[in-house]
Structures are given as C-alpha cells and as structure tokens.
C-alpha positions as semicolon CSV with decimal commas, in nm:
position;residue;x (nm);y (nm);z (nm)
1;M;-0,042;-0,021;-0,053
2;T;0,144;0,353;-0,041
3;Q;0,179;0,576;0,119
4;F;0,171;0,964;0,193
5;I;0,359;1,062;0,524
6;I;0,443;1,411;0,677
7;D;0,748;1,358;0,866
8;Q;0,777;1,464;1,227
9;S;1,042;1,705;1,118
10;F;0,775;1,888;0,931
11;W;0,520;1,934;1,218
12;N;0,851;2,037;1,418
13;L;0,882;2,336;1,200
14;F;0,497;2,379;1,149
15;P;0,315;2,215;1,392
16;Q;-0,029;2,368;1,368
17;A;-0,023;2,327;0,977
18;K;-0,308;2,167;0,790
19;I;-0,223;2,020;0,416
20;G;-0,499;1,940;0,190
21;V;-0,508;1,671;-0,045
22;L;-0,697;1,543;-0,303
23;L;-0,673;1,263;-0,561
24;L;-0,836;1,256;-0,892
25;Q;-0,818;0,871;-1,056
26;N;-0,944;0,822;-1,426
27;Y;-0,984;1,185;-1,525
28;H;-1,027;1,327;-1,881
29;N;-0,654;1,541;-1,942
30;S;-0,618;1,711;-2,272
31;D;-0,400;1,914;-2,455
32;Q;-0,560;2,286;-2,422
33;S;-0,847;2,403;-2,134
34;S;-1,170;2,420;-2,245
35;Q;-1,335;2,867;-2,253
36;E;-1,511;2,705;-1,911
37;I;-1,199;2,628;-1,741
38;A;-1,013;2,861;-1,924
39;Q;-1,308;3,162;-1,794
40;L;-1,240;2,972;-1,431
41;L;-0,900;3,118;-1,441
42;E;-0,985;3,465;-1,579
43;D;-1,239;3,499;-1,338
44;S;-0,969;3,453;-1,056
45;L;-0,801;3,734;-1,119
46;P;-0,991;4,013;-0,982
47;L;-1,104;3,797;-0,687
48;A;-0,668;3,729;-0,587
49;Q;-0,702;4,136;-0,583
50;A;-0,830;4,068;-0,301
51;H;-0,576;3,904;-0,080
52;L;-0,345;4,206;-0,182
53;T;-0,478;4,513;0,037
54;E;-0,103;4,644;0,114
55;D;0,111;4,901;-0,119
56;I;0,370;4,701;-0,029
57;F;0,388;4,279;-0,202
58;S;0,581;4,189;0,072
59;D;0,395;4,330;0,323
60;N;0,027;4,126;0,277
61;P;-0,083;3,910;0,512
62;V;-0,093;3,652;0,276
63;I;0,298;3,688;0,128
64;Q;0,445;3,734;0,484
65;V;0,323;3,376;0,621
66;Y;0,531;3,171;0,350
67;R;0,802;3,462;0,369
68;K;0,832;3,346;0,697
69;A;0,793;3,007;0,606
70;Y;1,108;2,977;0,418
71;Q;1,270;3,067;0,683
72;Q;1,249;2,832;0,909
73;F;1,434;2,553;0,648
74;K;1,737;2,584;0,443
75;T;1,613;2,638;0,014
76;K;1,798;2,689;-0,255
77;K;1,882;3,077;-0,371
78;G;1,556;3,228;-0,501
79;A;1,285;2,973;-0,357
80;R;0,979;3,136;-0,260
81;S;0,589;2,988;-0,288
82;S;0,406;2,881;-0,557
83;I;0,139;3,178;-0,440
84;K;0,396;3,438;-0,407
85;A;0,417;3,432;-0,795
86;L;0,136;3,388;-0,883
87;L;-0,033;3,673;-0,699
88;K;0,333;3,934;-0,773
89;R;0,219;3,862;-1,160
90;V;-0,151;3,976;-1,048
91;S;0,040;4,226;-0,854
92;G;0,145;4,384;-1,208
93;N;-0,130;4,353;-1,403
94;N;0,037;4,042;-1,588
95;P;-0,147;3,737;-1,686
96;V;-0,153;3,423;-1,558
97;R;-0,078;3,154;-1,899
98;S;-0,295;2,908;-1,984
99;I;-0,084;2,547;-1,918
100;N;-0,338;2,202;-1,945
101;P;-0,674;2,179;-1,766
102;L;-0,604;2,067;-1,387
103;V;-0,307;2,283;-1,388
104;D;-0,557;2,649;-1,485
105;I;-0,828;2,531;-1,235
106;Y;-0,611;2,495;-0,938
107;N;-0,401;2,819;-1,001
108;A;-0,771;2,927;-1,054
109;A;-0,822;2,784;-0,637
110;S;-0,485;2,928;-0,560
111;L;-0,548;3,337;-0,691
112;R;-0,911;3,318;-0,532
113;Y;-0,818;3,114;-0,191
114;A;-0,391;3,267;-0,185
115;L;-0,285;2,934;-0,080
116;P;-0,016;2,777;-0,311
117;V;-0,150;2,443;-0,489
118;G;0,021;2,182;-0,641
119;A;0,017;1,863;-0,819
120;E;0,207;1,522;-0,927
121;D;0,128;1,244;-1,162
122;L;0,054;0,993;-0,910
123;D;0,107;0,703;-1,076
124;T;0,483;0,818;-1,108
125;F;0,597;0,767;-0,746
126;V;0,854;0,505;-0,617
127;G;0,741;0,383;-0,336
128;N;0,569;0,621;-0,024
129;L;0,547;1,020;-0,075
130;Q;0,690;1,215;0,206
131;L;0,721;1,562;0,331
132;T;0,974;1,581;0,520
133;I;1,332;1,759;0,587
134;T;1,605;1,607;0,383
135;E;1,912;1,524;0,456
136;G;2,030;1,598;0,126
137;G;2,154;1,474;-0,228
138;D;1,815;1,343;-0,297
139;E;1,821;1,341;-0,709
140;F;1,612;1,643;-0,846
141;Y;1,544;1,704;-1,244
142;L;1,468;2,028;-1,277
143;I;1,117;2,093;-1,565
144;G;1,321;2,104;-1,916
145;D;1,680;2,060;-1,685
146;D;1,887;1,711;-1,782
147;T;2,138;1,825;-1,493
148;N;2,070;1,685;-1,179
149;Q;2,061;1,967;-0,861
150;P;1,986;1,715;-0,576
151;T;1,852;1,851;-0,246
152;L;2,071;2,018;0,051
153;P;2,069;1,919;0,361
154;G;1,808;2,073;0,566
155;E;1,589;2,157;0,273
156;L;1,235;2,072;0,295
157;C;1,073;1,870;0,031
158;Y;0,832;1,630;-0,128
159;K;1,015;1,282;-0,177
160;D;0,943;0,907;-0,283
161;Q;1,197;0,662;-0,319
162;A;1,384;0,721;-0,642
163;G;1,478;1,141;-0,489
164;A;1,276;1,439;-0,483
165;V;0,941;1,541;-0,623
166;C;0,881;1,952;-0,545
167;R;1,118;2,089;-0,350
168;C;1,054;2,379;-0,098
169;F;0,722;2,326;-0,038
170;N;0,562;2,397;-0,376
171;W;0,865;2,596;-0,509
172;R;1,003;2,361;-0,827
173;D;0,859;2,043;-0,941
174;G;1,088;1,736;-1,071
175;E;1,029;1,619;-1,446
176;R;0,976;1,244;-1,347
177;T;0,685;1,354;-1,145
178;M;0,494;1,680;-1,336
179;I;0,148;1,634;-1,469
180;T;0,081;1,588;-1,850
181;D;-0,156;1,562;-2,095
182;Q;-0,145;1,204;-2,042
183;T;-0,162;1,207;-1,651
184;K;-0,526;1,014;-1,558
185;N;-0,442;0,992;-1,190
186;A;-0,314;1,313;-0,989
187;F;-0,168;1,416;-0,632
188;L;-0,316;1,774;-0,549
189;V;-0,139;1,929;-0,222
190;I;-0,279;2,238;-0,059
191;E;-0,029;2,335;0,211
192;L;-0,215;2,584;0,479
193;L;0,053;2,759;0,756
194;D;-0,176;2,992;0,940
195;I;-0,470;2,833;1,099
196;E;-0,717;3,114;1,125
197;R;-0,781;3,022;0,752
198;L;-0,888;2,707;0,760
199;D;-1,189;2,802;0,609
200;A;-1,016;2,911;0,307
201;L;-0,812;2,578;0,278
202;Q;-1,178;2,427;0,311
203;E;-1,330;2,628;-0,008
204;A;-0,997;2,540;-0,197
205;L;-0,995;2,197;-0,171
206;N;-1,429;2,217;-0,255
207;F;-1,386;2,405;-0,565
208;I;-1,094;2,183;-0,717
209;E;-1,346;1,888;-0,630
210;E;-1,616;2,028;-0,809
211;A;-1,478;2,181;-1,113
212;A;-1,229;1,857;-1,139
213;Q;-1,563;1,660;-1,078
214;Q;-1,732;1,848;-1,381
215;Y;-1,486;1,966;-1,653
216;L;-1,258;1,698;-1,610
217;Q;-1,523;1,353;-1,520
218;A;-1,272;1,308;-1,227
219;E;-1,320;1,044;-0,916
220;T;-1,214;1,271;-0,565
221;R;-1,115;1,185;-0,301
222;Q;-1,036;1,447;-0,009
223;F;-0,782;1,503;0,321
224;I;-0,708;1,748;0,491
225;L;-0,355;1,614;0,735
226;D;-0,247;1,779;1,035
227;H;-0,010;1,663;1,321
228;A;-0,259;1,415;1,461
229;N;-0,355;1,285;1,145
230;P;-0,019;1,261;0,938
231;H;-0,023;1,006;0,658
232;I;-0,312;0,894;0,400
233;S;-0,320;0,615;0,168
234;L;-0,310;0,695;-0,201
235;N;-0,448;0,347;-0,346
C-alpha cells in the first residue's frame, strides 16, 4: 500500500499546519483547456486582488506567512512559495497563462483563496511519498533540465524512493512526476500555515474537487492532514 506521509521533522517546524490533499483518479485530460476552464482562471484574477491590501507587496499577510515559513528551513537561492509567484503577477497586472486543464483549475483556486497549490502525477511515485526535512542528496531534475540538482541538507521537500518530487514546499516541481497531457491520476496538495484560514483551505479543496468532477469527470477523494493525522493511503 502506497502512502503519503508527513514526517515528524515537518511538524517540528509547523506544528499547527494543515495539509489539504485531493486525489483525482481516471480524469479526462487534454493539452488545452476548455472555454469554461479558461474562464475560471480569468475570473480568478480580480478575486486575487482582494488579498493584496498593502501598498508594498511583501507586506501583505498572505505573503508574509510563507515568507517567514521559508526562513525555517534550508532553501535554494530564490526559492519562494508558488502563491507569491502567482500573486506577484496579479499585482503587476500580468496574465497568468493557461497551461493545461488541471493546472488551470488549481491555479484558479490558488488565486481565489491565496493558498499554494501543487500537483503531481500519482502514477509516477516510487514507493511512499513523504513531506520531510531531507538529509540532502536526493536526485532532482528540474522540468526541462537534464542536470541533476540534488536537494540540500535541511531542505523541506516532497520525496519518494527515487528522489525529490517537489522542493521547498511548492517551489519547484521535478520533471519525473510532473502533470502532463497523459496524466490520468493526480495528487494535489495545499499547504496551510495560518490556522485562522482553515475555511479558505476547505473552500479551495471544494472548488478544485467540484471543477475536476464537472470538467474533467474525475473520481475524487479529499483529505485534510494534521499532526494527529499525518498520513493517508494513495491507493
């Protein structure tokens, strides 16, 4: 039985965190989003502005939470939460381009609820998936790069028996486990570090789940993990 396990080393840093997980099975993917999915993404841009209330971008609370979190573990230079990258585009009135149906759906949720969301091809995992502080040296190939860039000692990452899956929370996905047009089964994760925003986590999970069911005909399972419930079956 393959599991997703959140290691104690993570809880030592973030004891109050909640990790939302959505498993999609047998979903219908393609290389281009439908008009309806594209509209979901477009409609999310003005909604994201509601999270940007400060004149200085880095002073916004949703940015500060993850900025401070990244100071708690070893990171590569330039590592930042995926939600910071998305909201930075919004603050500069830059478009968030369409990638594929599933990515567009979860990016729409990320923008609406100001939470980092990531996804991996569930069928590519080798053994259990862990969220853990690594000892370093885990094999990792960035998307589009043929040079191994192993993890650092003390880095927080998602990893399986073959190496790193995603580094520094949702900063960088690896090519081995990335979502593609051929993906049929997906693992989605949302990282909540501000416990006062638990409602936003639940709403984001529901948004993705309902859109995946409606537009991708996905079979879904939803979970929220915490220190008391740190693992789930991926089968």
